[in-house]
ZAMARGU-4260 file (C-alpha; in steps of 0.2 Angstrom, whole numbers, plus 5000, padded with zeros to 4 digits):
<rodrens>
0) 4955/5606/5071 | 4954/5598/5088 | 4953/5579/5090 | 4935/5582/5097 | 4930/5588/5079
5) 4940/5576/5069 | 4931/5560/5063 | 4938/5544/5069 | 4931/5536/5053 | 4921/5541/5038
10) 4903/5542/5044 | 4888/5538/5032 | 4874/5550/5029 | 4862/5537/5037 | 4873/5538/5053
15) 4872/5557/5054 | 4854/5557/5052 | 4853/5544/5066 | 4864/5555/5077 | 4854/5570/5073
20) 4838/5561/5078 | 4846/5555/5094 | 4849/5572/5099 | 4832/5578/5094 | 4824/5565/5105
25) 4836/5566/5120 | 4826/5564/5136 | 4810/5564/5127 | 4795/5552/5126 | 4804/5543/5111
30) 4820/5534/5109 | 4830/5531/5093 | 4840/5515/5089 | 4852/5517/5074 | 4854/5499/5070
35) 4842/5484/5073 | 4844/5466/5072 | 4830/5460/5060 | 4833/5441/5059 | 4836/5425/5070
40) 4855/5426/5065 | 4863/5443/5069 | 4860/5454/5054 | 4860/5472/5058 | 4853/5484/5044
45) 4853/5502/5040 | 4836/5507/5047 | 4832/5519/5061 | 4819/5513/5075 | 4810/5527/5084
50) 4799/5520/5098 | 4789/5526/5113 | 4798/5529/5129 | 4796/5538/5146 | 4801/5556/5145
55) 4794/5573/5141 | 4786/5577/5123 | 4796/5587/5111 | 4789/5605/5111 | 4788/5606/5092
60) 4791/5590/5081 | 4798/5592/5064 | 4785/5591/5050 | 4779/5574/5046 | 4783/5567/5064
65) 4766/5571/5070 | 4763/5553/5063 | 4774/5545/5075 | 4766/5531/5085 | 4772/5517/5097
70) 4784/5509/5084 | 4792/5518/5070 | 4803/5511/5056 | 4813/5524/5046 | 4824/5523/5031
75) 4834/5538/5024 | 4841/5542/5007 | 4853/5556/5006 | 4858/5569/4993 | 4867/5556/4981
80) 4854/5541/4984 | 4837/5538/4976 | 4821/5533/4986 | 4816/5520/4973 | 4804/5505/4972
85) 4817/5493/4979 | 4820/5505/4994 | 4802/5504/4998 | 4800/5486/4996 | 4816/5484/5007
90) 4809/5496/5022 | 4792/5487/5021 | 4802/5470/5023 | 4811/5477/5038 | 4794/5483/5045
95) 4787/5466/5044 | 4802/5458/5053 | 4802/5471/5066 | 4784/5469/5070 | 4787/5451/5073
100) 4801/5454/5084 | 4792/5466/5096 | 4775/5457/5096 | 4771/5443/5109 | 4775/5426/5103
105) 4756/5420/5099 | 4749/5436/5092 | 4755/5451/5081 | 4754/5468/5088 | 4740/5479/5079
110) 4746/5488/5063 | 4740/5504/5071 | 4754/5504/5083 | 4767/5504/5068 | 4772/5518/5056
115) 4784/5517/5042 | 4794/5532/5036 | 4804/5535/5020 | 4814/5550/5022 | 4824/5557/5007
120) 4833/5573/5003 | 4827/5574/4984 | 4809/5572/4978 | 4806/5554/4974 | 4800/5556/4956
125) 4800/5537/4952 | 4788/5534/4967 | 4777/5549/4968 | 4777/5555/4950 | 4769/5573/4947
130) 4759/5580/4961 | 4745/5584/4948 | 4744/5565/4944 | 4743/5558/4962 | 4730/5544/4964
135) 4718/5542/4978 | 4730/5533/4989 | 4743/5547/4988 | 4740/5563/4998 | 4751/5579/5000
140) 4749/5583/5019 | 4760/5599/5018 | 4776/5605/5011 | 4788/5590/5010 | 4776/5578/5019
145) 4766/5564/5008 | 4756/5550/5014 | 4753/5534/5005 | 4738/5523/5011 | 4737/5507/5001
150) 4728/5490/5004 | 4744/5483/4998 | 4758/5492/5007 | 4748/5499/5022 | 4752/5517/5028
155) 4769/5525/5022 | 4775/5542/5026 | 4787/5550/5014 | 4797/5566/5020 | 4806/5576/5007
160) 4818/5586/5016 | 4823/5598/5001 | 4804/5603/5001 | 4802/5606/5020 | 4796/5624/5026
165) 4809/5635/5032 | 4802/5635/5050 | 4810/5632/5067 | 4803/5615/5070 | 4811/5609/5054
170) 4828/5615/5058 | 4835/5598/5059 | 4827/5593/5042 | 4836/5609/5035 | 4853/5603/5039
175) 4850/5588/5028 | 4840/5597/5015 | 4854/5596/5002 | 4856/5615/4999 | 4867/5629/5007
180) 4852/5639/5012 | 4844/5625/5022 | 4860/5620/5030 | 4863/5638/5035 | 4845/5640/5042
185) 4847/5624/5052 | 4864/5629/5058 | 4856/5645/5065 | 4839/5638/5072 | 4842/5620/5078
190) 4843/5620/5096 | 4856/5605/5101 | 4851/5595/5116 | 4869/5590/5119 | 4882/5603/5115
195) 4894/5590/5110 | 4882/5583/5096 | 4885/5599/5087 | 4901/5592/5080 | 4889/5584/5067
200) 4889/5601/5058 | 4907/5598/5054 | 4904/5581/5047 | 4889/5587/5036 | 4899/5602/5030
205) 4912/5591/5024 | 4900/5579/5015 | 4891/5594/5006 | 4908/5600/5000 | 4912/5582/4993
210) 4895/5582/4984 | 4899/5598/4976 | 4886/5609/4985 | 4890/5627/4985 | 4890/5631/5003
215) 4886/5649/5010 | 4904/5652/5017 | 4922/5646/5015 | 4929/5633/5026 | 4939/5648/5036
220) 4922/5656/5039 | 4914/5640/5045 | 4929/5637/5056 | 4928/5655/5063 | 4909/5655/5065
225) 4906/5637/5071 | 4921/5628/5076 | 4928/5640/5089 | 4911/5644/5097 | 4908/5625/5097
230) 4924/5621/5107 | 4920/5635/5119 | 4903/5628/5122 | 4910/5611/5127 | 4913/5606/5146
235) 4931/5608/5152 | 4935/5590/5153 | 4930/5587/5135 | 4940/5602/5129 | 4955/5596/5137
240) 4953/5577/5133 | 4968/5570/5124 | 4979/5586/5127 | 4996/5581/5135 | 5000/5590/5152
245) 5014/5600/5144 | 5002/5607/5131 | 4989/5611/5144 | 5002/5621/5154 | 5011/5630/5139
250) 5011/5649/5141 | 5004/5649/5159 | 5015/5659/5172 | 5022/5650/5187 | 5009/5658/5198
255) 4995/5651/5188 | 5002/5634/5187 | 5004/5633/5205 | 4988/5641/5210 | 4978/5630/5222
260) 4992/5618/5226 | 4996/5615/5244 | 5015/5617/5249 | 5017/5598/5250 | 5012/5596/5231
265) 5023/5610/5226 | 5039/5603/5233 | 5035/5585/5229 | 5050/5578/5219 | 5062/5592/5222
270) 5079/5588/5230 | 5083/5595/5247 | 5095/5607/5240 | 5082/5615/5229 | 5068/5615/5242
275) 5080/5625/5254 | 5087/5636/5240 | 5085/5655/5245 | 5080/5652/5263 | 5090/5661/5276
280) 5099/5650/5289 | 5086/5656/5303 | 5072/5649/5292 | 5081/5633/5288 | 5084/5629/5307
285) 5067/5635/5313 | 5058/5621/5324 | 5074/5609/5324 | 5079/5604/5342 | 5097/5607/5346
290) 5102/5589/5344 | 5096/5590/5326 | 5104/5606/5322 | 5122/5600/5329 | 5120/5582/5321
295) 5135/5578/5310 | 5145/5593/5315 | 5164/5590/5320 | 5169/5596/5337 | 5179/5611/5329
300) 5163/5617/5320 | 5152/5615/5336 | 5164/5626/5346 | 5168/5639/5333 | 5163/5656/5339
305) 5163/5652/5357 | 5175/5662/5369 | 5188/5652/5378 | 5180/5657/5394 | 5163/5650/5389
310) 5171/5633/5384 | 5181/5633/5401 | 5165/5636/5411 | 5155/5623/5401 | 5169/5610/5404
315) 5170/5615/5422 | 5152/5612/5424 | 5153/5595/5416 | 5167/5590/5428 | 5157/5595/5444
320) 5142/5585/5437 | 5152/5570/5435 | 5160/5571/5452 | 5143/5573/5460 | 5137/5557/5453
</rodrens>
């Protein structure tokens, strides 16, 4: 497994949901914050903030997100967590704090600009009870989507991911549905905005295994069907990140390693003896003026190969030139 896929730390379910939503809303008209300071003193809490932004609308919002408004406060309870009364009290408290933070100093923004979402994998029996016994303040909008309108708590949207319809707009919800069929559906149908974000699948797969969920295929199958295609989808710079030069070049023939390098770069660092190795004398001396070619040669070497008559003629020439001066 490459460093790109290996988690640097244990990632919580809540953080994975946040990263998934960040990918969903990439370059859209909503932005996601995965932590928010809710107090005068820094106190970051595990809520997700989804607020209006400049960008293009998402083509198909996941079920339940048709209720998104200007400011949205979201909590998420995973497979091993329960959406109970305390969780509802907590998220409503965060909503109150957040509304104060983003409102002008002298006046609160209207309640209609805010929506609270409680997202959970399992059906919250203690909160909703049996569907046939719903009161007037609880409505089932569609599969997995419930709305509570209460004078006491205001509007609350509850999204139950294990009940979401197996439809393409819900592909991200299916990855968090808590069952193997949903995970497989989400893997096939979710269209990742940033290819590198797909590494979340590895984290989710590992978490499901730890929770004892029987996954649709073995780790080897997952590695073959997901890991390698994912690596191949990454930009070159990300695939090579952290790999030392000697590993990058391993197995490449010399011709490929040198491809595109100018001569000056190819020869850099080589001693003269290595750079000249294999070159015939004529090539070594090409372009050198006579003075450079003879430099350092003793007289006996300079005269070697010349006939005595050539040497005498040259000496006679020098003598005449000196006398004429």
